N, C-alpha and C positions, 0 to 999 in steps of 0.2 A: 372436434365436437362429436357427440354421440347421437346425432339426429339422423333419422332415416333419409335415404335418397329418393324414396318413392313410397307413397301410401295409397291404398285402394281397398275396395271391399269385394268380397265374393259372397253373394247372398247375405246372411247375417253376420259373417265373419269379417273383422277388420284385419288388414294385412299391412305390415310395415317392412320395408326392405332396407337393410343397412349396407354400407359399403364393404364391410369385412367383419369377421367374427369378433374382433376386439370391440368395435363400435356397437355391434349387436349386444354383446355382453354388458357393456356399459349402459346402453339404452334400456335393456331389460332390468338391470339392477336398479336404475333410477326409477323406472315405473313401479317395480315391486316395493322399493323402499317408500316411495310416495304413497302408494295404496295402503301399506301397513301403518304408516304414520297417521294418515287420515282416518283409518279405521280405529286406531287406538284413541285418537282425539275424540271421536264420535261416541265410542262405546266402552272404552277402557281396556278391552281385551281383543285379541285377534286369533283366528284359527287358520292355519296355512298348511296345505299339502305340497310337499316338494318331491321332485323327481331326481333320479340318479342317472348315471350314464355319462359318457365323455362330453356330450353336447352341453351338459350343465356345469362343467368344471370351471370354466372361465367366469361365467355368470356368478356362481357361488363364491368364487374368490373375490370378485369385485364387491358383491353384496356384503360379505363378511368384513370388508375394509371400510364400509360406510358408517358414519356416525349418525346419531340422532334417533335411533330406534330403541325403544325400551323392550328389549327381547324378553325380559322377565315377565312381561304381560302377554307373551305370544305362546300359543300351543302349536306344536308342529306334528305333522304326520308324514309318512312316506307312502308310496303307492304300490310297492310290490316286494317280494322276497322269494328266494329259491326255497322250495320245499326240502326239508331235511338238512339244510345247511345251518351251521352254528353261527352265532352272532359275532364270534371272534375270527371267523374265516375271512381272509383278506378280500375275497370276492363277494362277500355278503353285502347286501345293501344297508344293513344295520351298521356294519363296520364303516362303510363309505360315509354314512350320515354322522356317525359319532366323531370321526376324524375330521371331516371337512365342515361340519355344521355345528353339531352340539357343543363340541369342545371350544369352538371359537365364539359362537354367539351366546351360549348359555341361556337357552330359552327357558320359560317357566316350566314347560313340560314337553317332552318328546315322546309320543306314543309310537312304539316300535311293533311292527308286524313280526311275530315270532315264527319263523319258518321251520324251526325245529320243535315246535310244540308237540306234545304227545298225542293230542287230539286236534289235528289241523282243521277239521270241519268246525269244531267248537271255537277254534282260534279265529276263523273267518267271521263267525257270528259275534264274537267279542269285539273284534275290531270294527265291524259294521255298526255295532251299538255305540261305540265311542264316537264314530263319525256323526251320528245322529243326535248326540247330546246337545249340541248347539250348532247354528249354521256355520258352514265353512266359508270363510271370507275370501280366500284366494287359493287357486290351484296353479302351481307352476309345473309345466310338463314339457315333454319333447316328443318327437315322432321317430319311430323306429324305421329301419331300412325297408321293412315290409308294410309300413304304414301303421304299425301298432301304436296304441296309447297304453302306457304301463305294459302289462303283459297280455293285453287283449289282441292277440294275433288274429289274422283273418279267419282261421278255422274255428275260433272260439268266441270272437267278438259278437256281442249281442246288444243292440241299441236299446232293447226293451228288457234287459235283464232284471229279474226280480230281486236278485241278491246284490248286495253292495260289495262283498268280497267273496271270491271263489277260488277254487283250485283249478288250474289249467295245465294242459300239456303244451310245451313250447314247440313251435314248428321249426323246421330246419333253418330257414332264413334267419330267424331270431337267434337260434343257437350259434350260427355262424357269425352273426354280428357280435355276440358276446365274446367269442373267441378272437375275432379280428381286432377288437378293442383292447385285447390284452388281459381280460379278466380271467380267462382260462387258457390252458396250453393248446387246446384244440376243441373242435365242436363236440366230440364224444365225451369230453370232460365236463361239459355244461350239464347241470342237473336237468332231468327231463321234465320236471314239473315245478310249478311255482304257485304262490298265492298272489292274487292281484286284486286291486280295486277294479270294479267293473266300469264300463262306460257310463251308466247312470250315476255311479258314485262320484266319478270325476266331474260330471256335469252339474252336481249339486252346488258347486262353488259359485259364489256371487260374482266372482271374476276369475277368468282363466287366461293365463299368459303362457303361450307355447313358444319355445325357442327351437329353431331348427336350422343350424348353420352347416355349411360344408357341401362341396360338389357331390359327395357320395349320397346326399339326401335329395338330390334334384328330382329323381324319379318319384320318390315318395311324396315330395311336395307337389309335383305336377298331378299325381293321382289324387292327392288330397283336394286340390283346388279346381281341377279341370275334369276329373273323372266322375263317375256316378257316386252319389251319396249312398253308402251302404257298407256292410261289414267286409266286403272285398278290400276296402281301404278304410280301416277303422277310424283314422284321423279325419276322414271326410265328415264325420259327425260334427266337427267344429263349425262347419258351414251352417249348421242349424242353431248355433248358440250365439245369441246377441251379446252375451257377456264375455265372449272370447276374443283374443287378439293373437295373431300368428306373427312372430318376428323371424324374418329370414335374413340371410346375407346375399350378396350378389351371386355367389356361387350356387347356393341352394335354389335361388329363384331363376336361374339362367334359362331354364327350359319353358318358363311360363309365357304364354301369349300375352297375359294381362299385365305382366310386370314391367315391360318396356326396358329390360336390362339387356345390353348387348351380350352376345354369346362369346 
């Protein structure tokens, strides 16, 4: 069964802890599928932001295998892309989404953030305007090793950002994470800059479902839920969002005082 072993709240944020990453992925996919189906039944269309990264792989695999969703009525977005990288580069997020999501689900539309646009500032504006065309019904996201959401690393995260999409310089922890996950041969090979949806852009969504499995995310999870709310841990903003839910596994929740999970 893909039911959580523990549920609790931290301020406005709902938290669910699953026994292991497989059950977390199954539970997340069930929640996402249900929300999209309900949204389509209510309004005929849905607009969804998806995240990349290794933490999303199992969830996306389960979601792609589920039936009963009219994906032709769904518009998809993603939340970041490396600056200057081409869409066919195997480490680009456009490549990730085309191979794992678009080719399998065949959505009505997938709006891609063009990291290799000739005028990246104009590209940020274009993508921000697309986000505002209609409400965003769902944002599926993860938490980085440094607590980032999308590419809002602590040095550049701004909870009051006026822009919806911006160009940022990646910090060393973020670049190390990208290399450790196998996306690049080493930290120095990671592009130094990226385009990212900002914190306010992510929080526009009517519902947010954040997946964060794995022991290596335990510190980021503890900082998110038990540290101060602020850009020092960008994911802490989730505690201010009543539409958000954080899904953990026993390993990522192991250091939490509030989770009641044995170490």
